[in-house]
OpenMM code with the backbone's topology and positions (N, CA, C; nanometers):
from openmm import Vec3, app, unit

residues = "MET SER THR HIS ASP HIS GLU HIS ASP HIS ALA ASP ARG ASP ASP ALA ASP LEU ALA ARG LYS ALA GLY HIS ILE ILE LEU ASP GLY ILE THR ALA ALA ASP VAL GLU ASN GLU ASP ALA MET GLU ILE ALA PHE GLY ARG LEU LEU GLU ILE GLU ALA ILE GLU VAL THR MET ASP GLU ASP GLU GLY GLU LEU GLU LEU ASP ILE SER PRO LEU MET ASN GLY VAL LEU LEU VAL VAL GLY GLN LEU VAL SER GLU LEU ALA GLN ARG ASP GLY THR SER THR GLU ASP VAL LEU ALA GLN ILE ARG THR ARG ILE ASP GLY".split()
positions = [
    Vec3(0.5980, 2.4856, -1.2632),
    Vec3(0.5123, 2.4053, -1.3535),
    Vec3(0.3860, 2.4318, -1.3162),
    Vec3(0.2717, 2.4309, -1.4105),
    Vec3(0.1387, 2.4554, -1.3885),
    Vec3(0.0883, 2.3299, -1.3468),
    Vec3(-0.0432, 2.3324, -1.2855),
    Vec3(-0.1173, 2.2216, -1.2557),
    Vec3(-0.1383, 2.1349, -1.3677),
    Vec3(-0.1798, 2.1912, -1.4832),
    Vec3(-0.2090, 2.1309, -1.6060),
    Vec3(-0.0945, 2.0426, -1.6442),
    Vec3(0.0378, 2.1113, -1.6499),
    Vec3(0.1566, 2.0393, -1.6959),
    Vec3(0.1860, 1.9164, -1.5865),
    Vec3(0.1624, 1.9498, -1.4590),
    Vec3(0.1821, 1.8343, -1.3632),
    Vec3(0.0995, 1.7222, -1.3806),
    Vec3(-0.0314, 1.7392, -1.4248),
    Vec3(-0.1263, 1.6256, -1.4582),
    Vec3(-0.0957, 1.5665, -1.5769),
    Vec3(-0.0514, 1.6425, -1.6750),
    Vec3(-0.0001, 1.5758, -1.8098),
    Vec3(0.1234, 1.4949, -1.7885),
    Vec3(0.2149, 1.5274, -1.6944),
    Vec3(0.3218, 1.4471, -1.6679),
    Vec3(0.2944, 1.3154, -1.6178),
    Vec3(0.1873, 1.3031, -1.5289),
    Vec3(0.1376, 1.1841, -1.4672),
    Vec3(0.0769, 1.1007, -1.5713),
    Vec3(-0.0067, 1.1531, -1.6590),
    Vec3(-0.0613, 1.0796, -1.7700),
    Vec3(0.0542, 1.0168, -1.8536),
    Vec3(0.1533, 1.1076, -1.8967),
    Vec3(0.2686, 1.0448, -1.9843),
    Vec3(0.3424, 0.9394, -1.8919),
    Vec3(0.3464, 0.9346, -1.7764),
    Vec3(0.4093, 0.8394, -1.6925),
    Vec3(0.3199, 0.7031, -1.6957),
    Vec3(0.2000, 0.7447, -1.6775),
    Vec3(0.0875, 0.6325, -1.6721),
    Vec3(0.1046, 0.5614, -1.8185),
    Vec3(0.0997, 0.6351, -1.9251),
    Vec3(0.1027, 0.5819, -2.0591),
    Vec3(0.2298, 0.4984, -2.0750),
    Vec3(0.3429, 0.5488, -2.0358),
    Vec3(0.4680, 0.4932, -2.0588),
    Vec3(0.4640, 0.3560, -1.9708),
    Vec3(0.4233, 0.3596, -1.8496),
    Vec3(0.4018, 0.2382, -1.7651),
    Vec3(0.3070, 0.1313, -1.8165),
    Vec3(0.1932, 0.1673, -1.8746),
    Vec3(0.1124, 0.0792, -1.9426),
    Vec3(0.1759, 0.0198, -2.0713),
    Vec3(0.2391, 0.1018, -2.1583),
    Vec3(0.3136, 0.0442, -2.2628),
    Vec3(0.4241, -0.0538, -2.2260),
    Vec3(0.4963, -0.0163, -2.1131),
    Vec3(0.5913, -0.1155, -2.0627),
    Vec3(0.5240, -0.2422, -2.0261),
    Vec3(0.4046, -0.2361, -1.9547),
    Vec3(0.3477, -0.3582, -1.8970),
    Vec3(0.2994, -0.4462, -2.0264),
    Vec3(0.2263, -0.3622, -2.1207),
    Vec3(0.1761, -0.4353, -2.2444),
    Vec3(0.2966, -0.4977, -2.3246),
    Vec3(0.4047, -0.4574, -2.3207),
    Vec3(0.5184, -0.4968, -2.3931),
    Vec3(0.5567, -0.6274, -2.3213),
    Vec3(0.5586, -0.6283, -2.1868),
    Vec3(0.5879, -0.7504, -2.1236),
    Vec3(0.5063, -0.8664, -2.1443),
    Vec3(0.3712, -0.8321, -2.1628),
    Vec3(0.2522, -0.9163, -2.2035),
    Vec3(0.2843, -0.9764, -2.3328),
    Vec3(0.3386, -0.8974, -2.4205),
    Vec3(0.3586, -0.9377, -2.5738),
    Vec3(0.4623, -1.0414, -2.5577),
    Vec3(0.5650, -1.0069, -2.4801),
    Vec3(0.6771, -1.1014, -2.4926),
    Vec3(0.6370, -1.2333, -2.4093),
    Vec3(0.5353, -1.2163, -2.3189),
    Vec3(0.4850, -1.3513, -2.2574),
    Vec3(0.4104, -1.4193, -2.3532),
    Vec3(0.3405, -1.3540, -2.4464),
    Vec3(0.2525, -1.4162, -2.5440),
    Vec3(0.3484, -1.5042, -2.6453),
    Vec3(0.4878, -1.4501, -2.6704),
    Vec3(0.5745, -1.5497, -2.7440),
    Vec3(0.6075, -1.6641, -2.6646),
    Vec3(0.6475, -1.6412, -2.5397),
    Vec3(0.6624, -1.7712, -2.4512),
    Vec3(0.5603, -1.8664, -2.4402),
    Vec3(0.4430, -1.8136, -2.4422),
    Vec3(0.3242, -1.8982, -2.4445),
    Vec3(0.2999, -1.9704, -2.5713),
    Vec3(0.3335, -1.9080, -2.6631),
    Vec3(0.3209, -1.9774, -2.7957),
    Vec3(0.4105, -2.1108, -2.8314),
    Vec3(0.5074, -2.1136, -2.7423),
    Vec3(0.5860, -2.2300, -2.7402),
    Vec3(0.5582, -2.3406, -2.6366),
    Vec3(0.4527, -2.3123, -2.5625),
    Vec3(0.4117, -2.4073, -2.4556),
    Vec3(0.3037, -2.4872, -2.5123),
    Vec3(0.3041, -2.6131, -2.4707),
    Vec3(0.2041, -2.7215, -2.5163),
    Vec3(0.0520, -2.6854, -2.4665),
    Vec3(0.0419, -2.5960, -2.3566),
    Vec3(-0.0856, -2.5672, -2.3087),
    Vec3(-0.1658, -2.4669, -2.3913),
    Vec3(-0.2766, -2.5069, -2.4432),
    Vec3(-0.3589, -2.4169, -2.5257),
    Vec3(-0.4069, -2.2817, -2.4601),
    Vec3(-0.4223, -2.2944, -2.3296),
    Vec3(-0.4644, -2.1962, -2.2475),
    Vec3(-0.3538, -2.0811, -2.2198),
    Vec3(-0.2276, -2.1296, -2.2416),
    Vec3(-0.1182, -2.0430, -2.2028),
    Vec3(-0.1368, -1.8933, -2.2809),
    Vec3(-0.1684, -1.8978, -2.4100),
    Vec3(-0.1773, -1.7758, -2.4962),
    Vec3(-0.3039, -1.6969, -2.4378),
    Vec3(-0.4149, -1.7704, -2.4192),
    Vec3(-0.5316, -1.6945, -2.3784),
    Vec3(-0.5023, -1.6255, -2.2367),
    Vec3(-0.4222, -1.6871, -2.1540),
    Vec3(-0.3790, -1.6258, -2.0226),
    Vec3(-0.3072, -1.5186, -2.0423),
    Vec3(-0.2049, -1.5297, -2.1266),
    Vec3(-0.0987, -1.4251, -2.1383),
    Vec3(-0.1825, -1.3130, -2.1897),
    Vec3(-0.2501, -1.3263, -2.3038),
    Vec3(-0.3168, -1.2099, -2.3683),
    Vec3(-0.4242, -1.1641, -2.2890),
    Vec3(-0.4889, -1.2350, -2.1980),
    Vec3(-0.6144, -1.1944, -2.1457),
    Vec3(-0.5605, -1.0936, -2.0305),
    Vec3(-0.4289, -1.0864, -1.9944),
    Vec3(-0.3911, -0.9834, -1.8924),
    Vec3(-0.3849, -0.8403, -1.9667),
    Vec3(-0.4058, -0.8343, -2.0946),
    Vec3(-0.4053, -0.7041, -2.1666),
    Vec3(-0.5400, -0.6348, -2.1141),
    Vec3(-0.6416, -0.7063, -2.1023),
    Vec3(-0.7683, -0.6404, -2.0572),
    Vec3(-0.7522, -0.6067, -1.8950),
    Vec3(-0.6836, -0.6986, -1.8280),
    Vec3(-0.6645, -0.6601, -1.6774),
    Vec3(-0.6005, -0.5308, -1.6646),
    Vec3(-0.4921, -0.4978, -1.7374),
    Vec3(-0.4075, -0.3788, -1.7186),
    Vec3(-0.4889, -0.2700, -1.7968),
    Vec3(-0.5889, -0.2881, -1.8765),
    Vec3(-0.6542, -0.1979, -1.9447),
    Vec3(-0.5796, -0.1457, -2.0736),
    Vec3(-0.4927, -0.2367, -2.1487),
    Vec3(-0.4286, -0.2059, -2.2554),
    Vec3(-0.5206, -0.2242, -2.3729),
    Vec3(-0.6353, -0.2773, -2.3625),
    Vec3(-0.7344, -0.2962, -2.4482),
    Vec3(-0.8612, -0.2673, -2.3713),
    Vec3(-0.9394, -0.1737, -2.4101),
    Vec3(-1.0625, -0.1304, -2.3537),
    Vec3(-1.1788, -0.1379, -2.4422),
    Vec3(-1.2745, -0.2115, -2.4079),
    Vec3(-1.3970, -0.2266, -2.4791),
    Vec3(-1.5124, -0.1568, -2.4143),
    Vec3(-1.5735, -0.0693, -2.4700),
    Vec3(-1.6938, 0.0091, -2.4104),
    Vec3(-1.7989, -0.0034, -2.5081),
    Vec3(-1.9132, 0.0292, -2.4553),
    Vec3(-2.0482, 0.0370, -2.5391),
    Vec3(-2.0967, 0.1647, -2.5561),
    Vec3(-2.1172, 0.2106, -2.6775),
    Vec3(-2.1518, 0.3551, -2.7115),
    Vec3(-2.3132, 0.3335, -2.7078),
    Vec3(-2.3772, 0.3725, -2.5882),
    Vec3(-2.5172, 0.3648, -2.5896),
    Vec3(-2.5893, 0.4340, -2.6932),
    Vec3(-2.5485, 0.5343, -2.7305),
    Vec3(-2.6230, 0.6244, -2.8286),
    Vec3(-2.6213, 0.5535, -2.9648),
    Vec3(-2.5031, 0.5019, -2.9937),
    Vec3(-2.5095, 0.4248, -3.1358),
    Vec3(-2.5193, 0.2804, -3.1258),
    Vec3(-2.5244, 0.2306, -3.0052),
    Vec3(-2.5525, 0.0832, -2.9866),
    Vec3(-2.4405, 0.0120, -3.0515),
    Vec3(-2.3199, 0.0652, -3.0435),
    Vec3(-2.2042, -0.0161, -3.0941),
    Vec3(-2.0893, -0.0273, -2.9935),
    Vec3(-2.0212, -0.1356, -3.0131),
    Vec3(-1.8951, -0.1397, -2.9227),
    Vec3(-1.7751, -0.0692, -2.9773),
    Vec3(-1.7113, -0.0168, -2.8842),
    Vec3(-1.6040, 0.0715, -2.9247),
    Vec3(-1.4703, 0.0086, -2.8548),
    Vec3(-1.3830, -0.0156, -2.9388),
    Vec3(-1.2447, -0.0882, -2.8913),
    Vec3(-1.1261, 0.0140, -2.9065),
    Vec3(-1.0506, 0.0216, -2.7927),
    Vec3(-0.9298, 0.1158, -2.7824),
    Vec3(-0.8156, 0.0239, -2.7560),
    Vec3(-0.7393, 0.0252, -2.8564),
    Vec3(-0.6188, -0.0634, -2.8403),
    Vec3(-0.4980, 0.0246, -2.8504),
    Vec3(-0.5025, 0.1541, -2.8419),
    Vec3(-0.3843, 0.2369, -2.8395),
    Vec3(-0.2819, 0.1992, -2.7228),
    Vec3(-0.3243, 0.1625, -2.6027),
    Vec3(-0.2179, 0.1359, -2.5097),
    Vec3(-0.1381, 0.0001, -2.5531),
    Vec3(-0.2216, -0.0883, -2.6271),
    Vec3(-0.1704, -0.2217, -2.6680),
    Vec3(-0.0562, -0.1885, -2.7750),
    Vec3(-0.1085, -0.0904, -2.8673),
    Vec3(-0.0156, -0.0636, -2.9829),
    Vec3(0.1075, 0.0106, -2.9343),
    Vec3(0.1112, 0.0878, -2.8344),
    Vec3(0.2270, 0.1551, -2.7768),
    Vec3(0.3246, 0.0447, -2.7121),
    Vec3(0.2629, -0.0685, -2.6612),
    Vec3(0.3464, -0.1704, -2.6096),
    Vec3(0.4070, -0.2398, -2.7267),
    Vec3(0.3411, -0.2723, -2.8335),
    Vec3(0.3945, -0.3396, -2.9531),
    Vec3(0.5011, -0.2447, -3.0098),
    Vec3(0.4840, -0.1198, -3.0210),
    Vec3(0.5876, -0.0269, -3.0753),
    Vec3(0.7101, -0.0335, -2.9924),
    Vec3(0.6918, -0.0398, -2.8623),
    Vec3(0.8015, -0.0558, -2.7728),
    Vec3(0.8807, -0.1695, -2.7909),
    Vec3(0.8145, -0.2860, -2.8093),
    Vec3(0.8825, -0.4023, -2.8233),
    Vec3(0.9472, -0.4212, -2.9634),
    Vec3(0.8785, -0.3783, -3.0612),
    Vec3(0.9403, -0.3744, -3.1989),
    Vec3(1.0454, -0.2937, -3.2116),
    Vec3(1.0409, -0.1716, -3.1588),
    Vec3(1.1395, -0.0652, -3.1683),
    Vec3(1.2611, -0.1132, -3.1011),
    Vec3(1.2499, -0.1770, -2.9889),
    Vec3(1.3725, -0.2294, -2.9186),
    Vec3(1.4502, -0.3344, -3.0090),
    Vec3(1.3644, -0.4267, -3.0520),
    Vec3(1.4158, -0.5358, -3.1329),
    Vec3(1.4944, -0.4944, -3.2497),
    Vec3(1.4303, -0.3856, -3.3266),
    Vec3(1.4845, -0.3421, -3.4473),
    Vec3(1.6228, -0.2584, -3.4231),
    Vec3(1.6180, -0.1928, -3.3083),
    Vec3(1.7402, -0.1163, -3.2570),
    Vec3(1.8471, -0.2284, -3.2236),
    Vec3(1.8174, -0.3317, -3.1545),
    Vec3(1.9180, -0.4391, -3.1279),
    Vec3(1.9687, -0.5012, -3.2508),
    Vec3(1.8814, -0.5353, -3.3533),
    Vec3(1.9312, -0.5964, -3.4827),
    Vec3(2.0260, -0.4922, -3.5433),
    Vec3(1.9833, -0.3628, -3.5507),
    Vec3(2.0678, -0.2725, -3.6205),
    Vec3(2.2209, -0.2631, -3.5545),
    Vec3(2.1991, -0.2512, -3.4276),
    Vec3(2.3426, -0.2413, -3.3544),
    Vec3(2.4088, -0.3650, -3.3683),
    Vec3(2.3381, -0.4966, -3.3595),
    Vec3(2.4268, -0.6167, -3.3807),
    Vec3(2.4873, -0.6179, -3.5293),
    Vec3(2.4130, -0.5802, -3.6141),
    Vec3(2.4536, -0.6112, -3.7563),
    Vec3(2.5434, -0.4948, -3.8040),
    Vec3(2.5588, -0.3791, -3.7229),
    Vec3(2.6097, -0.2583, -3.7717),
    Vec3(2.5658, -0.1953, -3.8869),
    Vec3(2.4321, -0.1846, -3.8828),
    Vec3(2.3623, -0.1023, -3.9987),
    Vec3(2.2556, -0.0112, -3.9402),
    Vec3(2.1778, 0.0337, -4.0234),
    Vec3(2.0917, 0.1224, -3.9581),
    Vec3(1.9470, 0.0776, -3.9474),
    Vec3(1.8738, 0.1461, -3.8746),
    Vec3(1.7345, 0.1069, -3.8440),
    Vec3(1.6608, 0.0888, -3.9907),
    Vec3(1.6747, 0.1859, -4.0615),
    Vec3(1.6020, 0.1840, -4.1976),
    Vec3(1.6353, 0.0599, -4.2818),
    Vec3(1.7777, 0.0204, -4.2722),
    Vec3(1.8283, -0.1072, -4.3366),
    Vec3(1.7460, -0.2236, -4.2812),
    Vec3(1.7437, -0.2290, -4.1361),
    Vec3(1.6715, -0.3411, -4.0641),
    Vec3(1.5098, -0.3460, -4.1141),
    Vec3(1.4630, -0.2255, -4.1116),
    Vec3(1.3128, -0.2211, -4.1551),
    Vec3(1.3008, -0.2759, -4.3017),
    Vec3(1.3776, -0.2342, -4.3826),
    Vec3(1.3667, -0.2743, -4.5266),
    Vec3(1.3885, -0.4210, -4.5444),
    Vec3(1.4863, -0.4857, -4.4567),
    Vec3(1.4956, -0.6214, -4.4643),
    Vec3(1.3712, -0.7071, -4.4153),
    Vec3(1.3217, -0.6388, -4.3183),
    Vec3(1.1835, -0.7014, -4.2533),
    Vec3(1.0856, -0.6964, -4.3486),
    Vec3(1.0580, -0.5600, -4.4292),
    Vec3(0.9573, -0.5522, -4.5170),
    Vec3(0.9727, -0.6712, -4.6346),
    Vec3(1.0936, -0.6806, -4.6739),
    Vec3(1.1285, -0.7774, -4.7750),
    Vec3(1.0849, -0.9190, -4.7235),
    Vec3(1.1208, -0.9504, -4.6040),
    Vec3(1.0912, -1.0998, -4.5582),
    Vec3(0.9232, -1.1128, -4.5491),
    Vec3(0.8729, -0.9954, -4.4980),
    Vec3(0.7116, -1.0069, -4.4888),
    Vec3(0.6478, -1.0303, -4.6209),
    Vec3(0.7053, -0.9712, -4.7213),
    Vec3(0.6475, -0.9684, -4.8659),
    Vec3(0.6784, -1.1058, -4.9175),
    Vec3(0.7687, -1.1861, -4.8607),
    Vec3(0.8006, -1.3178, -4.9179),
    Vec3(0.9076, -1.3205, -5.0173),
] * unit.nanometer
topology = app.Topology()
chain = topology.addChain("A")
for resn in residues:
    res = topology.addResidue(resn, chain)
    for name in ("N", "CA", "C"):
        topology.addAtom(name, app.Element.getBySymbol(name[0]), res)
Protein backbone atom coordinates (compact mmCIF):
# COMPACT_ATOMS: atom_id res chain seq x y z
CA MET A 1 0.00 0.00 0.00
CA SER A 2 1.40 3.38 -0.94
CA THR A 3 1.57 6.33 1.44
CA HIS A 4 -1.22 8.05 -0.48
CA ASP A 5 -3.51 5.03 -0.17
CA HIS A 6 -2.76 4.80 3.53
CA GLU A 7 -3.66 8.46 4.08
CA HIS A 8 -6.82 8.03 2.02
CA ASP A 9 -7.84 5.04 4.15
CA HIS A 10 -7.57 7.20 7.28
CA ALA A 11 -9.69 9.89 5.64
CA ASP A 12 -12.33 7.29 4.71
CA ARG A 13 -12.38 5.99 8.29
CA ASP A 14 -12.61 9.54 9.64
CA ASP A 15 -15.49 10.28 7.23
CA ALA A 16 -17.29 7.10 8.28
CA ASP A 17 -16.77 7.89 11.96
CA LEU A 18 -18.03 11.44 11.46
CA ALA A 19 -21.10 10.15 9.57
CA ARG A 20 -21.75 7.69 12.41
CA LYS A 21 -21.48 10.45 15.03
CA ALA A 22 -23.74 12.75 12.98
CA GLY A 23 -26.23 9.90 12.64
CA HIS A 24 -26.37 9.53 16.41
CA ILE A 25 -26.93 13.27 16.80
CA ILE A 26 -29.79 13.13 14.28
CA LEU A 27 -31.37 10.37 16.38
CA ASP A 28 -30.77 12.50 19.49
CA GLY A 29 -32.71 15.26 17.73
CA ILE A 30 -35.69 12.94 17.32
CA THR A 31 -35.58 12.22 21.05
CA ALA A 32 -35.16 15.92 21.84
CA ALA A 33 -38.27 16.76 19.81
CA ASP A 34 -40.32 14.69 22.27
CA VAL A 35 -38.96 16.51 25.33
CA GLU A 36 -40.74 19.48 26.88
CA ASN A 37 -37.44 21.41 27.15
CA GLU A 38 -37.11 23.91 24.27
CA ASP A 39 -33.32 23.88 24.59
CA ALA A 40 -33.06 20.10 24.08
CA MET A 41 -33.22 20.33 20.27
CA GLU A 42 -30.71 23.18 20.18
CA ILE A 43 -28.35 21.25 22.44
CA ALA A 44 -28.68 18.08 20.38
CA PHE A 45 -28.10 19.76 17.03
CA GLY A 46 -25.48 22.12 18.47
CA ARG A 47 -23.25 19.08 18.77
CA LEU A 48 -23.12 18.93 14.96
CA LEU A 49 -20.86 22.00 15.07
CA GLU A 50 -18.75 20.47 17.84
CA ILE A 51 -17.96 17.34 15.83
CA GLU A 52 -17.52 19.45 12.66
CA ALA A 53 -20.39 17.81 10.78
CA ILE A 54 -21.32 21.38 9.85
CA GLU A 55 -18.52 23.76 9.06
CA VAL A 56 -18.97 27.48 8.56
CA THR A 57 -16.05 29.44 7.14
CA MET A 58 -15.59 32.93 5.79
CA ASP A 59 -14.27 33.38 2.27
CA GLU A 60 -12.25 36.52 2.85
CA ASP A 61 -11.77 37.18 -0.89
CA GLU A 62 -15.50 37.01 -1.67
CA GLY A 63 -16.69 38.29 1.69
CA GLU A 64 -19.13 35.41 1.91
CA LEU A 65 -19.87 32.71 4.45
CA GLU A 66 -19.37 29.18 3.21
CA LEU A 67 -21.32 26.30 4.68
CA ASP A 68 -20.20 22.70 4.33
CA ILE A 69 -22.85 20.21 5.43
CA SER A 70 -21.54 17.15 3.59
CA PRO A 71 -20.61 15.31 6.84
CA LEU A 72 -24.12 16.02 8.16
CA MET A 73 -25.67 14.72 4.93
CA ASN A 74 -23.58 11.55 5.19
CA GLY A 75 -25.04 11.04 8.67
CA VAL A 76 -28.57 11.64 7.36
CA LEU A 77 -28.00 9.13 4.55
CA LEU A 78 -26.68 6.61 7.06
CA VAL A 79 -29.76 6.91 9.28
CA VAL A 80 -32.32 7.03 6.47
CA GLY A 81 -30.64 4.16 4.62
CA GLN A 82 -30.73 2.01 7.74
CA LEU A 83 -34.39 2.81 8.36
CA VAL A 84 -35.38 2.09 4.76
CA SER A 85 -33.54 -1.23 4.90
CA GLU A 86 -35.29 -2.12 8.17
CA LEU A 87 -38.70 -1.31 6.70
CA ALA A 88 -38.02 -3.31 3.54
CA GLN A 89 -36.86 -6.30 5.56
CA ARG A 90 -39.76 -6.05 8.00
CA ASP A 91 -42.35 -5.78 5.22
CA GLY A 92 -40.69 -8.36 2.96
CA THR A 93 -40.45 -5.84 0.14
CA SER A 94 -37.73 -4.03 -1.78
CA THR A 95 -35.93 -0.82 -0.93
CA GLU A 96 -37.43 0.68 -4.10
CA ASP A 97 -40.95 -0.14 -2.89
CA VAL A 98 -40.29 1.45 0.49
CA LEU A 99 -38.90 4.58 -1.16
CA ALA A 100 -41.95 4.76 -3.47
CA GLN A 101 -44.27 4.51 -0.45
CA ILE A 102 -42.37 7.25 1.36
CA ARG A 103 -42.48 9.50 -1.72
CA THR A 104 -46.25 8.99 -1.93
CA ARG A 105 -46.66 9.91 1.74
CA ILE A 106 -44.46 12.99 1.39
CA ASP A 107 -46.55 14.18 -1.57
CA GLY A 108 -49.70 13.75 0.51
